[in-house]
Structures are given as C-alpha cells and as structure tokens.
N, C-alpha and C positions, 0 to 999 in steps of 0.2 A: 504494499500500499504506499502511496505517496502523501504529500501533502495537500494535494488537490483532490484527493478522493476521501469519500464517506463509504464504507462499506457496514451494511448491516445482514445478518442473517438469522435463520432460525429453521431448527429441525422440527416437521410437522408429521404427525401419524397419520398418514394419506399417501396413496402412491402418487407418482408424478403426474399419471393421467389426470387425477383428482385435482391435483395443484393448478397443473395447467389450464385445465378446463375452469377454474376460478377466475383466471387470468384471461383466458382467451373469448370466453361468453361473456358479453355485455351486461346480461341477465343477473351474472354472479358479480362481475365485476364492480359493480354500481353499489352492492351492497359492502362491499369491505375496502375498497380504495380510500386511503386518506385516514387521517385522525380520528380516535373516536370522537362520536357525536356529528361528524360530518354525514351530509348525504350527497349523491352525485346525480346530475343529469349529464348523461352521454349522448352528445349531438353527432358524433360520427367517430366511429370505430374500423378502419379498416387495416387490419393486421397482415399486412404486406410491406414489404419494404418501400417506401416511398408513400406508404398510407400514411392518413392522416387519424390523428386522436384528438379530438375536441370535445371538453367537458366543462362544467361549471361543478364546482364544490362550494357545497352550500354549507357555510358556518354555522355551528350551533347557537351561538349568541348574536353573531353579526356576520355580515357579509357575504357575498358572493365572488368566488374566485376562478376567473375565467383560466383555463390550461388549453394550450394549444401545443401539440409535438409532432413529429413526423418520424415513423418508423424507420430503423435502418437496416436492422436485421431480426429475421424471424427464423428461428431453427425450431420447430413444434416439439415439446416437452425438454428442451435444451436450452436455449438463449431468445430472448426477445431485446432488442436494445432500441432507445429511442433519443432524438435530440429535443429537446424544448425549445419552442420558439416564444414562449411567454416567460415573463420573471418569476422565480428566478431560473438563470439561463443555466443549464448543465447537460450533460449527456447522461442517460440511466441506461444500464445494463441488467438485467434480471436473469439470473441462471436457475437452473430447475436441474438437481442433482439427486439421482436414485440411490437411495442407502440400501435399502432392500425393498421388495413389492409393497410394503405398507408403511415406508417411511421416507422423506423427501427433505432434504436441505435445499431451502430457497434464498438467494443471496440478492441483494440491491447494492450495485457499487453506481454510486452518484459521482460523476468526472466535472469538476469545475475548471475554468477558465485559468484561474490563479488560486495561489495559495491563500491570501487574504479573503476573497469571494467564499472558499471551502471554509475557513475559521469562522468566518461571520455565522454561516449557515450551520455549522457544527451542532451547536447547543441547541438549535431547536429540530434539528433533523433526527438527531439519533433517537430521543426519546419519543418521537412522532413516529418514527420507522417502527418502534417497537408496538405502538399502539395498532400501524398498521398491520402488523404480523398476528396480534391478537384478534383483530377482526377476521382476517384471513383463515385463522385456525377454527375460528367458530362457522365460516363460511363453508370449508371444504366439508365439514359434517353434513351439508345438505347435500351433497355431490355423491351419488352411488356408482 
C-alpha cells in the first residue's frame, strides 16, 4: 500500500457468486452501498468497461450526494474498477476473492491523485467503509 491508497477488506460468510451478485445487481446494490443510514437511487448502472454508474446517495439527516463514475475493468466474480467523475475524485478497485465455497474476501482499494488528498479522506473513509461492509454482510444473507 502506498500513501495515495486506502484499502479496506472484510471476510464474508457467503460465496463469491453471492457477494458479486450483491454488487452487480442494482436491486441489491442500492440496499447496501454507502454508510449506515444512507439510501440510494441508482439512475444508471452499466457494468461494462466504459459504462456509466450514476447514483444519488440520500443522507439520513441531510443532503443528497450525486455520484458519477465510469467503469474501467469488469471481470465477473474477480475485479471491478472505476474512476469517479464527481467529488471526491479517486479510482476504485473492488476485488472478490474466494477463500472457500462459503467464504469470500472483498477488498476496496481507493487510489487518490495525491497523498494529501488521500490523507484528508482517510479519517472519514475507513470507518464508513466498515459500515458499508456491515450493510453488505446483511444484504448477502438475502441472496441464495
């Protein structure tokens, strides 16, 4: 890891197929993406290289947060990466790693342009990614 990256990961008691389904299917993704208390409206989700992901994250207490990203790499059940086109700007890689048939390691790697930008975001991102994983953990239980 370098000083421009934030890496978060979690071991989930679900198959890679279940965890990937929770990401690739917008009907599941909207239920878990983002910190606790947020809801999502997904306007566009074209999970292909060059495809657009456009969503509005609705904060519990205030605010709607518009998000726009473009997918770079999509390898089903392995890797999805994208570049954010809305603030804060960073590249994101999500990896899906099978530990065994019922256990998956999911990792988020956020890559910022500078170490300063990364450092500014770290204190917010690290605990919020944990909330994101908590929500994902609950959502994969709904996928059989």
